[in-house]
N, C-alpha and C positions, 0 to 999 in steps of 0.2 A: 457393388461399388468397391473399387480397390482402395487401399489405404491412402494413396496419394490424392486421389480425387476427394475422398472423405475429408482428409485434413485440409485441403484447399478450400472446399465449400464451407466447412464449419469454421475454419479460420477467418474467412472473409466475413461471415455472418457475425462472429464474436467480435472482431475488430470494429465492424460498423456499429454494432450495438454499444460497445465500450466508448467509442468516440462520441456517439450521440448522447449517451448518459453523461459523459464528462462535460459536454457543452451545456446540458441542462443543469448539471451540478453547479456550474459557475453562477447561473441565475439563481438557483435555489439557495446557495450559500449567501449571496448578497441579500436576498429577501429574508433569510433566516437571521442573519446578523442584524439587519435593519429592525426586525421585530424585537430582537433581544435588546437592542440599543435605543428603542423607541424612535425609530426614524422610518422613512418610507421604503428606501431601497429603489432599485431600477423600476421605473414606471412610465417612461416616455417612449422608448423604442418598441413599438408593437403593443398588443394588448397585455396589460399587467407587466410590461417590460420584458416579455418573453423573447423578443428579438435582440436583446442586449448582447448575448454571445456572438451573434452574427455581426453586429455593429463593431464589437471588439476585434473580431478577426479582420474585418475590412479595414479598420484603423491600423492594425498592426502590419497588414500587407503594404500599406502606404508609407510605413516608416523607412527611413534611410538605413541601409545595411552598412554599419560602421565596424571596421576591424582596426584595433590598435596598431600603430605603426610597427612596433617591435614584438607583436604577438606571434605565436606559432600558428600560422594561418591554417595548416592542415588540421591540427588538433582543435583549434578554435571553432572551425566550421563543422567538424565531425562530432564533437561532444554533445550538442543538443539532440542530434538525430539518434545517436547511440543511447542516450538517456531515455528517449521516448520508445525506441524499439525494445529496450530491455524491460521497461514497465509493461508494455503490451505482451511481450513474449511469455510472461508469467501466467497469462490467462490460458495458455495452451492446454494445461493439464487440470484446470479447475472443472469439476463435473457440475454443470448447472442443472442437469437432471440425469436420469439413468441413460438417456439417449443423446443429450446435447453435451458433447465433450470433444475437444479437438484431438487429444492424444491421451489415452488412458495408460500411462506409463507405470511399470512396476515400481519405479523409484520416484513416483510423482512428488512426494513430500520433499525428497532430497533435491529434486529439480527446482521446486519452488524456493527452497532455502538458498540454493546455489545462485539462482538467477537474481534473487532479491539482494544477495550480498554483492554481486558484481555490478549492480546498477550504480553503486557509489563511485566506480572508477571513472565513468564519463564526467561526473561532477568534479572530481579532483582534477581530471584532465582539463576541464574548462577553467578551473582556478589557476592551474599552472600555465596554460596557454595564453591567458589574458594578459600576462605581464603586468599584473596589478597587485599590490600588496593586500588590499582588501579581499580581492578574489582568491589569492593564494591562501590567506588565513582562513577564509571560508571553506576552501577545499581541504585544508588540513583538519579543520574541525569536523568536516563531513566524514573523513576517513576514521578519525578517532571515535566519533559517535557510532558509525556503522560497525566497526570492528568490536566495539564494546557491547552494543545492544544486540548484535547477532548472537552472542552467547546465550542470554536468557531467551531470545526468540527460538533458537534451536531446542533448548531444554524444554520450553513450554510445548513446542510442537511434538516432542518425543513422547509426551504423556499419552495422547490418543493413539499414537503409533504403537507404543508398547502395549496398551490395553487391547487394541484391536488385532495386533500381531501382523500388521501389513503397512507398507509405505505407499501403497496404491491409494490415492485419495478416494476414489469411488468405493474401494473396499472398506475404508474407515466409515464412510457414510452408510454403506449397506449394513455394517456391523451395528452402528447406532440404531438404524431402522429396525433391525432384528431384535435388539435388546432394549428398546424404548429409550431413545436418545436423551430424554429429559432426566432420566435417572441412571443411565448406563455408567457414567463416570461417578465413582463415589464422591460425595459432596466435598470431602476434604482434599480431593485431587482435581476434580473438574473445574470447580469455580475458581480456585487460585490459579490454575493453569491458564484458564481463559483470560483472567485479568492480567496475568503476566504476559500472555501473548499480545493482548491489545496494547499494553504499555510499550512493549518492545516494538510493536508494529508502528505505533505513533512516532517513535524515535527513528525508525528506519525510513519512514516517509517524510521526515523533517517537518512534521506538523506541530503547531503550538501545543504544549509548552516546550517542545523539543526542536524548535527551528533555529538552533544555534548556527548552522552553516550560513544562513541568510542574515539573521540578526541585524535588521536595518538600523537599529539604534546605535550600533557601534561599527558595523562593517558595510554600511550603505545598503548593499543588497547581496553581499557575499559573492558567490561564484557568478552571479548574473549581472554584476556591476557593469561590465563592458558590453553586454549583449543588448541588441536592439531588435525590434520587429519580431518576425516569426521565430527567430532563433531564441529570443527571450521567451516567447510563448511556448516553445517546445519543452522547456524545462518545467513550466507550470502544468502543461499537459501530462508530462511524465509523472509529476507529483500527484496529480489528481487520479490518474489511471492506476498508479501504484497503490494509492489509498483504497480505491474501489476494488481492485483485485485482492488486496490483503483482507478487505472486509468479506469478500466471497470465500477466501481461504478459511478465515475464522468461522464463517457460517458452516463450511463443510466439515472442518475438523472438530468443532465443539458444539454446534447447534443442530446437527442432524441434516444439514444440506437441504436436499429436495424433499426430505421426509416430513410429514406433518399429518395431522388428523384429517379424517374424511377422504381427502383426495391428494395423495403425495404427487408432487410434480414440480415443474419449473417455477410456478408462481410462488411456492414456499421459499425456494432458494433466492428468488429475486426480492421477496419481501424481507427476509432476514438480512440479506446483504445491504439493502437500502436503509433498513433500520439501524444497522451498525454504522453505516456511512453518515447518517444524520446524527448519530450519537457522537461521532468524531467532530462534527461541526459544533455541537454543543460544548464539547470540551475545549475546542479551539477558541471559541468566543467567550469562554468563562474564566480561563486561567491566564496567568502571566508567564512569560518565558523564564525558564531556569537559567541560572548562570552556568558557565562551563564546569566549575568545580562541583556544583550541586548535581549536574547531569551525571558526571562520572561517579560521584559518591552514591547516588541512587542506584546506579547500575551495579557496581562492583561490591558495594557493602550490603545491599538488600536484595536486588533482583537475582543476581547470579547465585548466591547461597540458597534463596528460595527455590530457584529452578533445579538445583542439584538435589535438594530435599524432595521435590516433587517427582523427579525421575526415579530416585531411589525408592520412594514410597510406591510408585506405579509398578516398578519391578517386583517389589515385595508383595504387592496385592495380587499380581498375576501368578506369582510363584506359590503363595500360600492360600489365597482365596479362590484361585482357579478362574 
């Protein structure tokens, strides 16, 4: 099978699975939040409310497509689609198993970091094109947050790259499998780097307590204020897909990916990814939103210095401990 056919087939499979999991994630989060808040959650449409995502899509498809009179129509219409495409595109280099991977790039980690950084541009474009002050402020907040938290995210991702000596994601996973991934990272490097990566990833995904760009309490809905119907839904699809893919990346870089006891394979990668995904829900429905000043202070005063120290320590470990 040539590379084009391989990429097309695997890409179609991965996108289908991602969108299916995202649809079920909407149901799971509502049930999860309902249980945490002592309420029922969706239970009317379908058995146990399983068809609630389908009902939501049908409802959104019936909504009127409204475009503000003085909006930049081209950017306004294009931004939701670009946001969703960017989030899905990150999955291309994630190795779900030794055989299931769209493109095993030599610079896979760099690709992931780069495409994760540019996904904020459609968000800012949506805020600018809406010709709405709430949306514009949300877009400006998104840029500030993304630029800030991209720094600790990159620093955290560099720890496994330095220790394994490769930017190919599958090589990082293979190195962990060869050296027992549970103990491969010295505990004073691996655990802090993993925590740092997850915190920065939450901020990149605009998940509570880092959902400053949306901030419905003061910005109505931020960049999505003027969007209706499926355009509105595409932003939330992008957010959920981005969180899911980032959970898979964290599983690959820090938790051994597809490697596991007894029978390494796809099931281990899926299990670790969904476990992190559920953990993000737990954080979301447990914490309150940070203020903007608290968000920036956490990043530049604590996370960035911690990331610099971790990268320096990883380099010293490789150099002196071999």
